[in-house]
C-alpha positions in Angstrom: 196.8 -66.1 145.1 197.7 -67.8 141.9 197.0 -66.3 138.5 194.4 -68.0 136.2 196.2 -69.5 133.3 195.5 -67.9 129.9 194.0 -70.1 127.2 194.6 -69.2 123.6 191.4 -69.7 121.5 191.5 -69.9 117.8 189.8 -66.7 116.4 187.8 -68.8 114.0 186.3 -70.6 117.0 185.5 -67.4 118.7 183.7 -66.2 115.5 181.7 -69.4 115.4 180.7 -69.1 119.0 179.6 -65.5 118.5 177.6 -66.5 115.5 175.9 -69.4 117.4 175.0 -67.0 120.2 173.5 -64.6 117.8 171.4 -67.3 116.2 170.1 -68.4 119.5 169.1 -64.8 120.3 167.3 -64.3 117.0 165.4 -67.6 117.2 162.1 -66.3 118.5 160.0 -69.2 117.2 157.1 -68.7 114.8 156.5 -65.4 113.1 153.1 -63.7 112.9 152.5 -61.9 109.6 149.6 -59.6 108.9 148.5 -59.7 105.3 146.2 -56.7 105.1 143.8 -55.2 106.0 144.0 -54.1 102.4 141.8 -53.7 99.3 143.2 -56.0 96.7 141.8 -54.6 93.5 138.1 -55.3 93.2 137.7 -58.0 95.9 137.3 -55.9 99.0 139.0 -55.4 102.3 140.5 -58.6 103.8 143.0 -59.3 106.4 144.9 -62.6 107.0 146.7 -63.3 110.2 149.3 -65.9 109.1 151.7 -67.8 111.5 154.9 -68.7 109.7 157.7 -71.2 110.2 160.2 -69.6 107.8 158.3 -69.4 104.5 155.8 -72.2 105.3 152.3 -71.3 106.7 151.5 -73.0 110.0 148.1 -71.3 110.3 146.1 -68.6 108.5 143.0 -67.0 109.9 140.9 -64.7 107.7 139.6 -61.6 109.5 136.4 -60.3 108.0 134.0 -57.6 108.9 135.8 -54.5 107.5 133.1 -53.9 104.9 130.0 -55.0 107.0 127.0 -52.9 105.9 124.2 -54.8 107.5 122.2 -55.8 104.4 120.0 -58.3 106.2 118.9 -55.8 108.8 118.4 -53.0 106.3 115.8 -55.2 104.4 113.6 -55.1 107.5 113.2 -51.3 106.9 112.7 -51.3 103.1 109.8 -52.2 100.9 110.2 -55.1 98.5 110.9 -53.0 95.4 113.5 -50.9 97.3 115.4 -54.0 98.5 116.7 -54.8 94.9 118.8 -51.6 95.2 120.5 -53.1 98.3 121.0 -56.7 97.3 122.7 -56.0 93.9 125.5 -54.4 95.9 126.3 -57.6 97.9 128.4 -59.2 95.1 129.0 -56.0 93.1 130.7 -57.8 90.2 127.6 -59.8 89.3 125.0 -57.6 90.8 122.1 -58.5 88.4 122.3 -62.1 89.4 121.9 -61.1 93.1 118.5 -59.6 92.4 117.0 -62.8 90.8 116.6 -65.1 93.9 115.1 -62.4 96.1 112.6 -61.3 93.5 111.8 -64.9 92.6 111.1 -65.7 96.2 108.7 -62.7 96.6 106.9 -63.8 93.3 106.4 -67.3 94.7 104.9 -66.0 97.9 102.5 -63.7 95.9 101.7 -66.4 93.4 102.9 -64.2 90.5 104.6 -65.6 87.4 106.8 -63.3 85.3 106.1 -63.5 81.5 108.2 -65.9 79.4 110.0 -62.9 77.7 110.9 -61.5 81.1 112.3 -64.9 82.3 114.4 -65.2 79.1 115.8 -61.7 79.5 116.5 -62.4 83.2 118.4 -65.5 82.2 120.4 -63.7 79.4 121.4 -60.9 81.8 122.3 -63.3 84.5 124.6 -65.2 82.2 126.1 -61.9 80.9 126.9 -61.0 84.5 128.6 -64.4 84.8 130.7 -63.7 81.7 131.7 -60.3 82.9 132.7 -61.6 86.3 134.7 -64.4 84.9 136.5 -62.3 82.3 137.8 -60.2 85.2 138.9 -63.4 87.0 140.6 -64.8 84.0 142.7 -61.6 83.5 143.4 -61.1 87.2 144.5 -64.7 87.9 147.4 -64.2 85.4 148.2 -60.9 87.1 148.8 -62.8 90.5 151.7 -64.6 89.0 153.3 -61.6 87.3 151.6 -61.5 83.9 150.0 -58.1 83.4 148.9 -58.6 79.8 145.9 -60.9 80.6 144.6 -58.3 83.1 144.4 -55.7 80.3 142.6 -58.3 78.1 140.1 -59.0 80.9 139.3 -55.4 81.7 139.1 -54.5 78.0 136.6 -57.2 76.9 134.6 -57.0 80.1 133.7 -53.4 79.1 131.8 -54.7 76.1 129.7 -56.9 78.3 129.1 -54.0 80.8 128.1 -51.8 77.9 125.4 -54.4 77.0 124.1 -54.5 80.6 124.1 -50.7 80.9 122.2 -50.2 77.6 119.5 -52.7 78.6 119.1 -51.8 82.3 120.4 -48.2 82.6 122.9 -49.3 85.3 126.4 -50.3 84.6 127.4 -51.8 87.9 124.1 -51.8 89.8 121.3 -52.5 87.4 118.2 -52.5 89.8 116.3 -53.8 86.8 114.2 -56.7 88.2 110.7 -56.0 89.4 108.3 -58.3 91.2 106.4 -59.7 88.3 108.9 -59.0 85.6 111.4 -56.3 84.5 111.5 -52.6 84.5 111.7 -52.3 80.6 112.0 -54.3 77.5 115.3 -54.7 75.6 116.1 -51.6 73.4 116.0 -51.9 69.6 119.1 -53.5 68.1 120.2 -55.0 71.4 120.2 -58.6 70.4 122.3 -58.0 67.3 124.9 -56.1 69.4 124.8 -58.9 72.0 125.8 -61.5 69.4 128.7 -59.4 68.2 130.0 -59.0 71.8 129.6 -62.8 72.4 132.0 -63.3 69.4 134.5 -60.9 71.1 134.2 -62.8 74.4 134.7 -66.2 72.7 137.9 -64.9 71.1 138.9 -63.5 74.5 138.6 -67.0 76.0 140.9 -68.4 73.3 143.4 -65.7 74.2 143.3 -66.6 77.9 143.7 -70.2 77.0 146.8 -69.5 75.0 148.4 -66.8 77.2 147.6 -68.1 80.7 146.3 -71.7 80.9 149.0 -72.9 78.5 151.8 -70.9 80.2 154.4 -73.1 81.9 155.1 -70.5 84.6 151.4 -70.2 85.4 151.1 -74.0 85.6 154.1 -74.3 87.9 152.5 -71.8 90.3 149.0 -73.3 90.2 149.2 -77.1 89.6 149.2 -79.1 92.8 148.7 -75.9 94.8 145.7 -75.3 97.0 144.1 -78.7 96.5 140.5 -79.0 97.8 139.3 -82.5 98.1 135.6 -83.2 97.3 135.0 -84.3 100.8 136.5 -81.2 102.5 134.9 -78.9 100.0 131.5 -80.2 100.7 132.1 -80.2 104.4 132.9 -76.5 104.3 130.0 -75.6 102.0 132.2 -74.7 99.0 130.0 -74.2 95.9 130.0 -73.0 92.4 133.1 -73.3 90.1 135.3 -74.0 93.2 133.5 -77.3 94.1 133.2 -78.3 90.5 136.9 -77.9 90.1 137.2 -80.6 92.8 135.2 -83.1 90.6 131.8 -82.5 92.2 129.2 -82.4 89.3 126.6 -80.1 90.9 125.1 -77.0 89.4 121.8 -75.4 90.7 120.9 -74.2 87.2 120.5 -78.0 86.4 120.1 -79.7 89.7 118.2 -77.2 91.8 114.6 -76.1 91.9 113.5 -74.8 88.5 114.1 -71.1 88.0 114.5 -68.8 85.0 114.7 -70.4 81.5 117.5 -72.9 81.9 115.2 -75.8 81.2 114.8 -74.5 77.6 118.4 -74.7 76.7 121.2 -77.3 76.5 124.3 -76.7 78.4 127.2 -78.7 79.9 128.3 -78.7 83.6 132.1 -78.6 83.6 134.2 -80.3 86.2 137.9 -81.0 86.9 139.3 -83.9 89.0 142.4 -82.1 90.4 140.9 -79.5 92.8 143.9 -77.2 92.7 144.3 -73.6 91.7 144.8 -74.5 88.1 141.6 -76.6 88.0 139.6 -73.6 89.4 141.0 -71.4 86.6 140.3 -74.0 84.0 136.7 -74.6 85.0 135.9 -70.9 85.0 137.4 -70.6 81.6 135.2 -73.4 80.2 132.1 -72.0 82.1 132.7 -68.7 80.3 132.6 -70.4 77.0 129.5 -72.4 78.1 127.7 -69.2 79.1 128.4 -67.7 75.7 126.7 -70.6 74.1 123.8 -70.4 76.5 123.2 -66.7 75.7 123.3 -67.5 72.0 120.6 -70.1 72.5 118.4 -67.8 74.5 118.7 -65.0 72.0 117.6 -67.4 69.2 114.6 -68.6 71.2 113.7 -65.2 72.7 109.8 -65.1 72.8 107.8 -61.9 72.1 105.3 -60.5 74.5 105.1 -58.3 77.7 107.9 -58.2 80.2 105.7 -57.4 83.2 102.8 -59.3 84.8 99.9 -57.5 86.5 100.8 -56.8 90.1 99.3 -54.3 92.6 100.7 -50.8 92.6 101.7 -51.2 96.3 103.4 -54.6 96.8 102.3 -56.5 99.9 103.6 -60.0 100.1 101.2 -62.5 101.8 102.2 -64.0 105.1 104.6 -66.9 104.7 108.2 -68.0 104.4 110.4 -69.2 101.5 113.9 -70.3 100.7 115.2 -69.7 97.2 118.7 -70.6 96.0 120.4 -69.9 92.6 123.6 -70.6 90.9 125.3 -67.3 91.0 128.7 -66.6 89.4 130.5 -67.1 92.7 128.5 -70.1 93.7 125.3 -70.8 95.7 123.3 -67.7 96.6 120.2 -68.3 98.8 117.6 -66.0 100.3 115.3 -67.0 103.2 112.4 -64.5 103.3 109.9 -64.4 106.1 106.8 -62.2 105.4 104.1 -61.1 107.8 102.0 -59.6 105.0 103.5 -56.1 105.0 105.1 -54.1 102.3 108.5 -55.3 103.4 109.9 -58.6 104.8 109.9 -59.2 108.6 113.2 -61.1 108.2 115.7 -61.9 105.4 118.6 -64.3 105.7 121.2 -64.3 103.0 123.4 -67.3 102.2 126.2 -66.0 100.1 128.7 -68.1 98.1 131.9 -66.2 99.2 131.4 -66.7 102.9 131.6 -70.5 102.6 134.3 -70.4 99.9 136.6 -68.4 102.2 135.7 -70.4 105.3 137.9 -73.2 104.1 141.1 -71.0 104.0 142.4 -72.0 107.5 142.4 -75.6 106.4 143.4 -74.9 102.8 146.4 -72.5 103.5 148.0 -74.7 106.2 151.4 -76.0 105.0 151.7 -73.9 101.8 154.4 -71.3 101.1 153.7 -67.5 101.4 153.8 -66.9 97.6 151.1 -69.6 97.2 148.7 -67.7 99.5 148.2 -65.1 96.7 147.4 -67.6 94.0 145.1 -69.7 96.2 143.1 -66.7 97.3 142.8 -65.5 93.7 141.7 -68.9 92.5 138.9 -69.0 95.1 137.6 -65.7 93.7 135.5 -64.1 96.4 134.0 -60.7 97.0 134.1 -59.2 100.5 130.7 -57.6 100.0 129.5 -61.1 99.6 130.9 -62.0 103.0 130.3 -58.9 105.1 126.6 -58.7 104.6 
């Protein structure tokens, strides 16, 4: 037997071989990352299953249903007046606006017309809901890129608007103020003057956001060219509201849909942006907040006198029939399909919420972005999970 000859190997080569072997053992392919389930601030419980190649997203699938409360089914066991208590909890940030399309649909089936003053007040409170919702967005969007000051500004000035809504409706977060045929009560004494003062505060707040956030170079670097939604893909996925207008689509149900509330009596501009990125979605909502302030001022100046409630039966029974009503809610297109069999409650209600379609584009939109961009893109879409898990 002959001895195997010994071969001297450079220690540096041995180190490189060991490192190469370690790299091979650690290379397990793509990584699956669970973002959530968590409750990010006021949006609700969401989970994202993200497949990564390093820091780049290969696929991202939203997992919903953690907050499902069965609103559509519950409406089958409630009377029409009771349902307003349910539906203003769907999108809890702009709850008054949720009541409007359902009540409007029931009124159309009954052939009831709310008085002009009630229609004006409904429009005012709807736009105040939009302002309060967007003030929160404008503050939180800055927070997503590390700027905490805008969040304080947003929460602070939103409180003034919520005070107005509470003083008029009695409910701060869930007004339950609409009634078939009108409103629960008229505006309290001195409310219009206080409203004008708060609108001035909100207008100044928009200027602050424009200066602190929209004009900040770090914010622009994190949002410009990030999360671009093309008009074609946005429409294909059913994206609506500010999100689709930020992709250059000039469409607003307050102007282009079936006539509702008192929007026909005022002048307003529909804002769009051609870029379709996260910055464009922020910019559009900033301009729409300013536009809503001008709309409320016009409505206050034209507010008619008179009753706020039409004559309706003590026990509401909606005649047999079906109707579809859609409105421009703060988060986008909100629609209610109501099917009545002539009872005190609907036989079937189907709700088309804005957030469901706005989030459905995420698997396409998040593909190819980096992990930090997921946060800013989701924030720019601005969804509420109660608006998804119906």
